[in-house]
C-alpha positions as a LaTeX table, in Angstrom:
\begin{tabular}{lrrr}
\hline
Residue & $x$ (\AA) & $y$ (\AA) & $z$ (\AA) \\
\hline
Met1 & 0.08 & $-0.08$ & 0.05 \\
Ile2 & 2.84 & 2.57 & 0.74 \\
Leu3 & 4.74 & 1.73 & $-2.31$ \\
Lys4 & 1.55 & 1.89 & $-4.35$ \\
Asn5 & 0.61 & 5.58 & $-2.43$ \\
Arg6 & 4.72 & 6.49 & $-3.58$ \\
Arg7 & 4.04 & 5.81 & $-7.23$ \\
Asp8 & 0.72 & 7.45 & $-7.64$ \\
Lys9 & 2.31 & 10.45 & $-5.86$ \\
Leu10 & 5.16 & 9.88 & $-8.58$ \\
Asn11 & 2.70 & 9.59 & $-11.40$ \\
Gln12 & 0.78 & 12.61 & $-10.03$ \\
Phe13 & 4.36 & 14.58 & $-9.62$ \\
Ile14 & 5.56 & 13.69 & $-13.70$ \\
Pro15 & 3.17 & 15.84 & $-15.80$ \\
Phe16 & 3.83 & 18.71 & $-13.75$ \\
Leu17 & 8.17 & 18.21 & $-13.97$ \\
Gly18 & 7.90 & 16.88 & $-17.70$ \\
Thr19 & 5.81 & 20.57 & $-18.64$ \\
Ile20 & 8.15 & 22.82 & $-16.40$ \\
Ala21 & 11.61 & 20.89 & $-17.45$ \\
Gly22 & 10.50 & 20.26 & $-21.12$ \\
Thr23 & 9.35 & 23.46 & $-21.38$ \\
Phe24 & 12.62 & 25.18 & $-20.15$ \\
Leu25 & 14.83 & 23.24 & $-22.12$ \\
Leu26 & 13.39 & 24.49 & $-25.16$ \\
Val27 & 13.71 & 27.90 & $-23.71$ \\
Leu28 & 17.60 & 27.12 & $-23.85$ \\
Phe29 & 17.49 & 26.05 & $-27.26$ \\
Leu30 & 15.83 & 28.86 & $-29.00$ \\
Asp31 & 17.78 & 31.90 & $-30.57$ \\
Pro32 & 17.75 & 34.97 & $-28.17$ \\
Ile33 & 14.70 & 36.89 & $-28.14$ \\
Pro34 & 15.37 & 40.51 & $-28.39$ \\
Gln35 & 12.62 & 43.32 & $-27.58$ \\
Asp36 & 11.19 & 44.62 & $-30.38$ \\
Gln37 & 11.45 & 48.49 & $-30.39$ \\
Asp38 & 7.74 & 48.59 & $-32.62$ \\
Tyr39 & 6.57 & 47.32 & $-29.03$ \\
His40 & 6.19 & 50.75 & $-27.80$ \\
Asn41 & 4.31 & 52.42 & $-30.90$ \\
Phe42 & 0.49 & 51.67 & $-29.08$ \\
Ala43 & $-2.57$ & 52.53 & $-31.86$ \\
Asp44 & $-4.65$ & 54.79 & $-29.26$ \\
Arg45 & $-2.09$ & 57.60 & $-28.52$ \\
Arg46 & $-4.79$ & 60.52 & $-27.41$ \\
Thr47 & $-4.02$ & 62.21 & $-24.50$ \\
Phe48 & $-7.03$ & 63.64 & $-22.55$ \\
Phe49 & $-6.92$ & 66.39 & $-19.11$ \\
Gly50 & $-3.42$ & 66.23 & $-19.58$ \\
Ile51 & $-2.59$ & 62.67 & $-19.70$ \\
Pro52 & $-1.16$ & 60.86 & $-22.77$ \\
Asn53 & $-2.29$ & 57.40 & $-23.32$ \\
Phe54 & $-4.76$ & 57.92 & $-21.80$ \\
Phe55 & $-7.03$ & 55.11 & $-22.34$ \\
Asp56 & $-3.93$ & 52.31 & $-21.92$ \\
Val57 & $-3.00$ & 54.13 & $-18.73$ \\
Val58 & $-6.22$ & 54.79 & $-17.34$ \\
Ser59 & $-7.10$ & 50.51 & $-18.09$ \\
Asn60 & $-4.60$ & 49.54 & $-15.91$ \\
Leu61 & $-6.71$ & 50.14 & $-13.18$ \\
Pro62 & $-8.94$ & 47.18 & $-13.05$ \\
Phe63 & $-5.80$ & 45.44 & $-11.97$ \\
Phe64 & $-6.04$ & 47.51 & $-8.61$ \\
Phe65 & $-9.52$ & 46.02 & $-7.98$ \\
Ala66 & $-8.93$ & 42.45 & $-8.96$ \\
Gly67 & $-6.14$ & 41.76 & $-7.40$ \\
Gly68 & $-7.04$ & 43.67 & $-3.99$ \\
Tyr69 & $-10.31$ & 41.80 & $-4.04$ \\
Gly70 & $-8.01$ & 38.18 & $-4.80$ \\
Phe71 & $-6.13$ & 39.07 & $-1.99$ \\
Tyr72 & $-8.84$ & 39.62 & 0.63 \\
Met73 & $-10.35$ & 36.26 & $-0.83$ \\
Ser74 & $-6.61$ & 34.41 & $-0.60$ \\
Ala75 & $-6.55$ & 35.89 & 3.19 \\
Lys76 & $-9.77$ & 34.67 & 4.03 \\
Lys77 & $-10.16$ & 31.40 & 2.14 \\
Thr78 & $-7.10$ & 29.64 & 1.64 \\
Ser79 & $-4.64$ & 26.59 & 3.37 \\
His80 & $-1.98$ & 28.74 & 5.64 \\
Trp81 & 0.49 & 26.57 & 3.38 \\
Ile82 & $-0.55$ & 28.29 & 0.01 \\
Gln83 & $-1.86$ & 31.40 & 1.07 \\
Pro84 & 1.53 & 33.09 & 0.53 \\
Ala85 & 1.49 & 31.78 & $-3.07$ \\
Trp86 & $-2.24$ & 33.18 & $-3.78$ \\
Asn87 & $-0.93$ & 36.64 & $-1.55$ \\
Phe88 & 1.67 & 37.16 & $-4.39$ \\
Cys89 & $-0.04$ & 36.06 & $-6.94$ \\
Phe90 & $-2.55$ & 38.72 & $-6.23$ \\
Ile91 & $-0.38$ & 41.44 & $-4.55$ \\
Gly92 & 1.47 & 41.48 & $-8.21$ \\
Val93 & $-1.51$ & 41.99 & $-10.04$ \\
Ala94 & $-2.48$ & 44.77 & $-7.96$ \\
Met95 & 0.99 & 46.45 & $-8.36$ \\
Ile96 & 0.40 & 46.39 & $-12.87$ \\
Ala97 & $-1.91$ & 49.07 & $-12.03$ \\
Phe98 & 0.55 & 51.40 & $-10.95$ \\
Gly99 & 3.90 & 49.56 & $-13.30$ \\
Ser100 & 1.91 & 49.63 & $-16.28$ \\
Ala101 & 0.16 & 52.74 & $-15.95$ \\
Tyr102 & 3.34 & 54.29 & $-15.57$ \\
Tyr103 & 4.42 & 52.81 & $-18.53$ \\
His104 & 1.82 & 53.27 & $-20.80$ \\
Phe105 & 2.34 & 57.56 & $-19.75$ \\
Asn106 & 5.59 & 57.28 & $-21.77$ \\
Pro107 & 6.38 & 53.78 & $-23.26$ \\
Asp108 & 10.31 & 52.80 & $-23.81$ \\
Asn109 & 12.31 & 50.19 & $-22.34$ \\
Thr110 & 13.45 & 51.59 & $-19.27$ \\
Ala111 & 9.67 & 51.77 & $-18.32$ \\
Leu112 & 8.49 & 48.53 & $-19.15$ \\
Ile113 & 10.82 & 47.48 & $-16.40$ \\
Trp114 & 8.54 & 48.49 & $-13.63$ \\
Asp115 & 5.32 & 46.88 & $-15.82$ \\
Arg116 & 6.73 & 43.71 & $-15.68$ \\
Leu117 & 8.37 & 43.27 & $-12.47$ \\
Pro118 & 4.94 & 42.94 & $-11.13$ \\
Met119 & 3.59 & 40.44 & $-14.17$ \\
Ala120 & 6.98 & 38.02 & $-12.85$ \\
Val121 & 5.74 & 38.59 & $-9.14$ \\
Gly122 & 1.65 & 37.35 & $-10.22$ \\
Phe123 & 2.84 & 34.96 & $-12.70$ \\
Met124 & 5.29 & 33.41 & $-10.25$ \\
Gly125 & 2.90 & 33.85 & $-7.26$ \\
Leu126 & $-0.06$ & 31.48 & $-9.77$ \\
Phe127 & 2.76 & 28.80 & $-10.10$ \\
Ser128 & 3.62 & 28.05 & $-7.35$ \\
Ala129 & 0.05 & 28.12 & $-5.79$ \\
Leu130 & $-0.83$ & 25.20 & $-8.81$ \\
Ile131 & 2.37 & 23.35 & $-7.62$ \\
Gly132 & 0.59 & 23.32 & $-3.79$ \\
Glu133 & $-2.78$ & 22.64 & $-4.55$ \\
Asn134 & $-2.43$ & 20.09 & $-7.37$ \\
Ile135 & 1.26 & 18.12 & $-5.88$ \\
Asn136 & 1.98 & 19.17 & $-2.56$ \\
Leu137 & 0.75 & 22.19 & $-0.38$ \\
Lys138 & 4.59 & 22.37 & 1.52 \\
Leu139 & 6.50 & 22.07 & $-1.97$ \\
Gly140 & 4.50 & 24.73 & $-3.67$ \\
Arg141 & 5.02 & 26.98 & $-0.46$ \\
His142 & 9.07 & 25.82 & $-0.11$ \\
Leu143 & 9.07 & 26.73 & $-4.10$ \\
Leu144 & 7.32 & 29.94 & $-3.87$ \\
Leu145 & 10.77 & 32.66 & $-3.03$ \\
Pro146 & 12.71 & 30.35 & $-5.42$ \\
Ser147 & 9.99 & 31.10 & $-8.34$ \\
Leu148 & 9.54 & 34.73 & $-7.22$ \\
Ala149 & 13.73 & 35.20 & $-7.50$ \\
Ala150 & 13.55 & 33.54 & $-10.75$ \\
Gly151 & 10.95 & 35.46 & $-12.29$ \\
Leu152 & 12.76 & 38.77 & $-10.88$ \\
Leu153 & 15.79 & 36.99 & $-12.72$ \\
Ser154 & 14.35 & 36.79 & $-16.17$ \\
Ile155 & 14.00 & 40.92 & $-16.01$ \\
Val156 & 17.21 & 41.24 & $-15.22$ \\
Tyr157 & 18.56 & 38.93 & $-17.62$ \\
Trp158 & 16.00 & 40.61 & $-20.35$ \\
Gln159 & 17.56 & 43.96 & $-19.68$ \\
Met160 & 21.10 & 42.71 & $-19.74$ \\
His161 & 20.51 & 40.77 & $-22.46$ \\
Asp162 & 17.77 & 41.81 & $-24.84$ \\
Asp163 & 16.86 & 38.78 & $-24.48$ \\
Leu164 & 13.39 & 37.57 & $-23.74$ \\
Arg165 & 12.94 & 33.91 & $-23.96$ \\
Phe166 & 12.88 & 33.35 & $-19.80$ \\
Tyr167 & 10.70 & 35.99 & $-18.98$ \\
Ile168 & 8.84 & 34.59 & $-22.23$ \\
Trp169 & 8.79 & 31.63 & $-20.04$ \\
Val170 & 8.31 & 33.22 & $-16.79$ \\
Gln171 & 4.67 & 34.42 & $-18.23$ \\
Gly172 & 3.72 & 31.07 & $-19.76$ \\
Ile173 & 4.44 & 28.11 & $-17.92$ \\
Pro174 & 1.14 & 29.05 & $-14.90$ \\
Leu175 & $-0.53$ & 29.00 & $-18.21$ \\
Leu176 & 0.35 & 25.60 & $-19.16$ \\
Leu177 & 0.39 & 24.22 & $-15.73$ \\
Ile178 & $-3.64$ & 25.40 & $-15.66$ \\
Leu179 & $-3.61$ & 23.12 & $-18.89$ \\
Val180 & $-1.92$ & 19.96 & $-17.37$ \\
Ser181 & $-3.64$ & 20.51 & $-13.98$ \\
Ala182 & $-6.98$ & 20.46 & $-16.10$ \\
Phe183 & $-6.10$ & 17.25 & $-17.92$ \\
Phe184 & $-4.07$ & 14.84 & $-15.58$ \\
Phe185 & $-5.17$ & 16.06 & $-12.03$ \\
Lys186 & $-8.37$ & 15.30 & $-9.88$ \\
Ser187 & $-8.66$ & 18.16 & $-8.42$ \\
His188 & $-8.98$ & 18.81 & $-4.23$ \\
Tyr189 & $-11.91$ & 21.16 & $-5.26$ \\
Ser190 & $-14.71$ & 22.47 & $-7.01$ \\
His191 & $-15.23$ & 25.28 & $-8.99$ \\
Arg192 & $-11.91$ & 24.33 & $-11.25$ \\
Gln193 & $-13.56$ & 25.57 & $-14.73$ \\
Tyr194 & $-12.70$ & 28.66 & $-13.67$ \\
Leu195 & $-9.17$ & 28.49 & $-14.12$ \\
Ile196 & $-9.75$ & 27.55 & $-17.45$ \\
Tyr197 & $-12.54$ & 30.46 & $-17.87$ \\
Gly198 & $-9.37$ & 32.83 & $-16.41$ \\
Leu199 & $-6.97$ & 30.95 & $-18.97$ \\
Met200 & $-9.61$ & 31.75 & $-21.98$ \\
Leu201 & $-9.82$ & 35.64 & $-20.87$ \\
Tyr202 & $-6.16$ & 36.02 & $-20.71$ \\
Ile203 & $-5.93$ & 33.98 & $-24.02$ \\
Leu204 & $-8.26$ & 36.82 & $-25.48$ \\
Ala205 & $-6.11$ & 39.62 & $-23.72$ \\
Lys206 & $-3.23$ & 38.07 & $-26.09$ \\
Leu207 & $-5.32$ & 38.24 & $-29.15$ \\
Phe208 & $-6.32$ & 41.86 & $-28.64$ \\
Glu209 & $-2.85$ & 43.15 & $-27.76$ \\
Leu210 & $-1.58$ & 41.26 & $-30.75$ \\
Phe211 & $-4.40$ & 43.27 & $-32.99$ \\
Asp212 & $-4.27$ & 46.66 & $-31.16$ \\
Arg213 & $-3.58$ & 48.60 & $-34.14$ \\
Glu214 & $-6.76$ & 46.84 & $-36.22$ \\
Ile215 & $-9.14$ & 46.86 & $-33.05$ \\
Tyr216 & $-8.31$ & 50.96 & $-32.93$ \\
Glu217 & $-9.19$ & 50.77 & $-36.75$ \\
Trp218 & $-12.44$ & 48.90 & $-36.71$ \\
Phe219 & $-13.79$ & 50.97 & $-33.59$ \\
Ser220 & $-13.51$ & 54.13 & $-35.84$ \\
Ser221 & $-10.34$ & 55.35 & $-33.60$ \\
Thr222 & $-12.48$ & 55.38 & $-30.46$ \\
Ala223 & $-10.95$ & 52.14 & $-28.59$ \\
Gly224 & $-7.36$ & 50.07 & $-29.32$ \\
Gly225 & $-6.88$ & 46.47 & $-28.51$ \\
His226 & $-4.66$ & 47.31 & $-25.55$ \\
Ser227 & $-6.78$ & 49.06 & $-23.43$ \\
Leu228 & $-9.39$ & 45.93 & $-23.73$ \\
Lys229 & $-6.06$ & 43.44 & $-23.37$ \\
His230 & $-5.97$ & 44.79 & $-19.81$ \\
Leu231 & $-9.32$ & 44.77 & $-18.95$ \\
Ser232 & $-9.43$ & 41.18 & $-20.20$ \\
Ser233 & $-6.64$ & 40.58 & $-18.22$ \\
Ala234 & $-7.90$ & 42.09 & $-14.99$ \\
Ala235 & $-11.26$ & 40.04 & $-15.56$ \\
Ala236 & $-8.66$ & 36.92 & $-15.86$ \\
Val237 & $-7.79$ & 37.65 & $-11.84$ \\
Phe238 & $-11.55$ & 38.56 & $-10.67$ \\
Ile239 & $-12.09$ & 34.76 & $-12.29$ \\
Leu240 & $-9.67$ & 33.15 & $-9.95$ \\
Ala241 & $-10.69$ & 34.86 & $-7.24$ \\
Glu242 & $-14.06$ & 34.41 & $-7.19$ \\
Met243 & $-12.74$ & 31.12 & $-7.65$ \\
Ile244 & $-11.85$ & 30.85 & $-4.74$ \\
Arg245 & $-14.51$ & 32.56 & $-3.13$ \\
Ile246 & $-17.21$ & 29.99 & $-4.07$ \\
Arg247 & $-15.26$ & 26.86 & $-4.09$ \\
Lys248 & $-15.38$ & 24.48 & $-1.55$ \\
Glu249 & $-13.02$ & 21.04 & $-1.08$ \\
His250 & $-14.56$ & 17.44 & $-3.04$ \\
Gly251 & $-15.64$ & 15.52 & 0.24 \\
Ser252 & $-16.39$ & 17.89 & 2.77 \\
Gly253 & $-18.55$ & 20.85 & 3.02 \\
Ser254 & $-16.25$ & 23.27 & 3.61 \\
Thr255 & $-14.43$ & 25.90 & 2.05 \\
Gly256 & $-10.66$ & 25.41 & 0.90 \\
Glu257 & $-9.13$ & 27.03 & 4.40 \\
Glu258 & $-8.79$ & 23.57 & 5.95 \\
Lys259 & $-7.40$ & 21.92 & 2.67 \\
Ile260 & $-5.82$ & 18.12 & 3.78 \\
Glu261 & $-1.95$ & 18.78 & 3.41 \\
Asn262 & $-0.42$ & 15.82 & 0.98 \\
\hline
\end{tabular}
C-alpha cells in the first residue's frame, strides 16, 4: 500500500515536472528573443486631461481592484500553507495597475521594467499556488521564494542581454500548468473550471494585444486593442478570485481553508 501511494504521487508529479523541465529546455535551445522596439508604438495615443495615451493608462485601474479582491479572498479562504503563493499572485496583479500605468504614460524599454516586474511576481505566485494545490502544499510554499527570484531574474536577464526567452517562460509556464492540472489531475476543489475561464480570458487579452492597431481601426479610433487587453486580463484575475471565494473542498462542505496537506 505504501509503495502504491508513493508510485501514485510520483505519477502525479511527472506531468508537472515534464512540462516545467521540457519547456525550460526548449527555451534554452531557442535563439535569443530581443525586445521589439515597435512594441512601444501603441495604436491609441490620444491625450485627455493632460494624460498621454489616456486609455492605455487608465485601463490599468481594474488590475488594482481585481488584485485587491483576490488578496482579500486569498487571506480569507485559502490554506495557510498555500496562502502566501496566492497572496503574491494577487499583490503582483494589484501592482500592475501602477507599473503598467507608469509605462504607458511614456512607453520605452526602461519604463517597461516596471510593467513587467509585478507581472513576473504575479505569474510566479500563481505557479507556486498551482504546484501546491495539485502536487503538495508544502512543496508549493517552499518553491515560492525561488520562483519569485526566478521571475525577477528573468527581468534582469532581459535588461542585461536584450533577450526575452526566460521572461516569456515565466509568463507562460503557469498558463501551461493550468492545462496540465485540468487534464491530468483530479482537483481537490470544486469550480476548477474557473481556471480555464481565466485562461481563456487571458488568451483573449493576448489577441487584443496582437491586433491592437486593427481593433483601433475597427472601432473607428475609439478604442485600441491594448486597453481591451488590460480589461480582459483583469477580468481573468477576477475569475480566479471568484473561484477561491466559492470553491469547496471535495469530500467536505467546507471551503478551501482546511485543505488536507499532501
